[in-house]
C-alpha positions as CSV (number, residue, x, y, z in Angstrom):
1,X,-0.6,31.3,-15.5
2,X,-1.1,31.1,-19.3
3,X,-2.8,28.3,-21.3
4,X,0.5,26.4,-21.9
5,X,1.2,26.4,-18.1
6,X,-2.3,25.0,-17.4
7,X,-1.8,22.2,-20.0
8,X,1.6,21.3,-18.6
9,X,0.2,21.3,-15.1
10,X,-2.6,19.1,-16.1
11,X,-0.3,16.7,-17.9
12,X,2.0,16.5,-14.8
13,X,-1.0,15.8,-12.6
14,X,-2.1,13.1,-14.9
15,X,1.3,11.5,-14.8
16,X,1.2,11.5,-11.0
17,X,-2.3,9.9,-11.1
18,X,-1.0,7.3,-13.4
19,X,2.0,6.6,-11.2
20,X,-0.3,6.3,-8.1
21,X,-2.7,4.0,-9.9
22,X,0.3,1.9,-11.2
23,X,1.6,1.5,-7.7
24,X,-1.9,0.7,-6.4
25,X,-2.1,-2.1,-8.9
26,X,1.4,-3.2,-8.0
27,X,0.3,-3.5,-4.4
28,X,-2.9,-5.3,-5.5
29,X,-0.8,-7.9,-7.3
30,X,1.8,-8.1,-4.5
31,X,-0.9,-9.0,-2.0
32,X,-1.8,-11.9,-4.2
33,X,1.7,-13.0,-4.8
34,X,2.8,-12.7,-1.2
35,X,-0.3,-14.6,-0.1
36,X,0.8,-17.4,-2.4
37,X,4.3,-17.3,-1.0
38,X,3.1,-17.1,2.6
39,X,0.7,-20.1,2.3
40,X,2.5,-22.2,-0.3
41,X,6.1,-21.6,0.4
42,X,6.8,-21.3,-3.4
43,X,10.0,-19.8,-4.5
44,X,9.8,-16.0,-5.1
45,X,11.3,-16.3,-8.6
46,X,8.6,-18.7,-9.7
47,X,5.8,-16.6,-8.2
48,X,7.3,-13.5,-10.0
49,X,7.4,-15.4,-13.3
50,X,3.7,-16.4,-12.8
51,X,2.7,-12.9,-12.0
52,X,4.6,-11.4,-15.0
53,X,2.4,-13.3,-17.4
54,X,-1.0,-11.8,-18.5
55,X,-4.0,-14.2,-18.6
56,X,-5.1,-15.1,-22.1
57,X,-8.8,-16.3,-21.6
58,X,-11.7,-14.2,-22.8
59,X,-14.3,-13.0,-20.3
60,X,-15.0,-9.9,-18.4
61,X,-13.2,-10.8,-15.2
62,X,-10.1,-11.8,-17.1
63,X,-10.2,-8.6,-19.1
64,X,-10.3,-6.5,-15.9
65,X,-7.3,-8.6,-14.6
66,X,-5.5,-8.0,-17.8
67,X,-5.9,-4.3,-17.5
68,X,-4.6,-4.4,-13.9
69,X,-1.6,-6.5,-14.9
70,X,-0.8,-4.1,-17.9
71,X,-1.1,-1.0,-15.7
72,X,0.7,-2.3,-12.6
73,X,4.2,-0.8,-11.9
74,X,6.3,-4.0,-12.5
75,X,9.3,-2.6,-10.7
76,X,7.4,-1.7,-7.7
77,X,5.6,-5.1,-7.7
78,X,9.1,-6.8,-7.8
79,X,10.3,-4.5,-5.0
80,X,7.4,-5.5,-2.7
81,X,7.6,-9.2,-3.7
82,X,11.3,-9.4,-2.7
83,X,11.4,-6.7,-0.1
84,X,8.7,-8.0,2.2
85,X,10.3,-11.5,2.6
86,X,13.7,-10.0,2.6
87,X,12.9,-7.9,5.7
88,X,10.4,-10.3,7.4
89,X,12.0,-10.3,10.8
90,X,12.3,-6.5,10.9
91,X,8.6,-6.0,9.7
92,X,7.2,-8.5,12.2
93,X,9.1,-6.9,15.0
94,X,7.7,-3.5,14.1
95,X,4.1,-4.8,13.8
96,X,3.7,-7.2,16.8
97,X,3.9,-4.5,19.6
98,X,0.7,-2.9,18.1
99,X,-1.4,-6.1,18.1
100,X,-2.9,-8.1,20.9
101,X,-2.2,-11.4,19.1
102,X,0.6,-12.9,17.1
103,X,1.1,-12.3,13.4
104,X,0.9,-16.0,12.8
105,X,-2.6,-16.1,14.2
106,X,-3.9,-13.5,11.8
107,X,-5.8,-14.1,8.6
108,X,-3.1,-14.6,6.0
109,X,-4.4,-11.8,3.8
110,X,-4.3,-9.3,6.6
111,X,-0.8,-10.5,7.6
112,X,0.4,-9.9,4.0
113,X,-1.2,-6.5,3.9
114,X,0.3,-5.4,7.2
115,X,3.7,-6.5,6.1
116,X,3.5,-4.6,2.8
117,X,2.3,-1.5,4.7
118,X,5.1,-1.8,7.3
119,X,7.7,-2.4,4.5
120,X,6.5,0.9,2.8
121,X,6.7,2.8,6.1
122,X,10.3,1.6,6.7
123,X,11.8,1.4,3.3
124,X,9.8,3.7,1.1
125,X,10.1,7.2,2.6
126,X,9.0,8.7,-0.7
127,X,5.5,7.5,0.0
128,X,3.7,9.6,2.7
129,X,2.5,7.7,5.7
130,X,-1.1,8.6,5.0
131,X,-0.9,7.0,1.5
132,X,0.5,3.8,3.1
133,X,-2.3,3.7,5.6
134,X,-5.0,4.4,2.9
135,X,-3.6,1.8,0.5
136,X,-3.4,-0.9,3.2
137,X,-7.0,-0.2,4.3
138,X,-8.2,-0.3,0.6
139,X,-6.4,-3.6,0.0
140,X,-8.0,-5.0,3.2
141,X,-11.4,-4.0,2.0
142,X,-10.8,-5.7,-1.4
143,X,-9.1,-8.9,-0.1
144,X,-9.6,-9.1,3.6
145,X,-12.3,-10.3,5.9
146,X,-15.5,-8.2,6.2
147,X,-14.2,-6.0,9.1
148,X,-10.5,-6.7,8.5
149,X,-9.8,-3.2,7.2
150,X,-10.5,-1.7,10.7
151,X,-7.9,-3.9,12.2
152,X,-5.4,-3.2,9.5
153,X,-6.1,0.6,9.9
154,X,-5.4,0.5,13.6
155,X,-2.2,-1.5,13.4
156,X,-0.7,0.4,10.5
157,X,-1.7,3.8,12.0
158,X,0.0,2.8,15.3
159,X,3.1,1.5,13.4
160,X,3.3,4.7,11.4
161,X,3.2,6.8,14.6
162,X,6.2,4.9,15.8
163,X,8.2,4.6,12.6
164,X,7.4,7.9,11.1
165,X,7.0,10.0,14.3
166,X,8.3,13.2,12.8
167,X,6.2,13.0,9.7
168,X,3.0,12.2,11.7
169,X,3.7,15.0,14.2
170,X,4.2,17.5,11.3
171,X,0.9,16.4,9.7
172,X,-0.9,16.8,13.1
173,X,0.6,20.4,13.5
174,X,-0.6,21.2,9.9
175,X,-4.1,20.1,10.6
176,X,-4.2,22.0,13.9
177,X,-2.9,25.2,12.2
178,X,-5.6,24.8,9.5
179,X,-8.3,24.3,12.1
180,X,-7.1,27.4,13.9
181,X,-7.2,29.5,10.8
182,X,-10.8,28.2,9.9
183,X,-11.8,29.0,13.5
184,X,-10.5,32.6,13.3
185,X,-12.3,33.2,9.9
186,X,-15.6,32.0,11.3
187,X,-15.4,34.5,14.3
């Protein structure tokens, strides 16, 4: 590999990082928007309009929010904002068998995060299941109750095993093969 190849490889990796961060910020904003929709029953179009605008005030918190807004993947935000409510029955039917209580009895933030994760598992096959789980857990740590991320992790993990059984099984085989190789090298 020559210097040009290394530079191109780094640039491509940087682009993937920016895309992941942009989607993370889109999820971050979608949690807030869907929470507003879930609790207030506002029209999705009005919520989308509110979330497209960038706050104008001047302080450190607003500056951080402004950066998140400007870096969020707007198309992905819109896909989540409209996709989750558009598939609500399907999402809830996938999630409820993996819980010991109803979705309606959950904390609204955790309910929204679970629905976003389930939507991604079902309708965004380009996103690996492990990324979906990790993002849901991270969002629950940011927005959810103190130990809510553990609950979200358990439900999304079980849901992923059902929805993406082939992908999960392949990942488990890869991990087992890697453990076997390490074990043979240590002997």
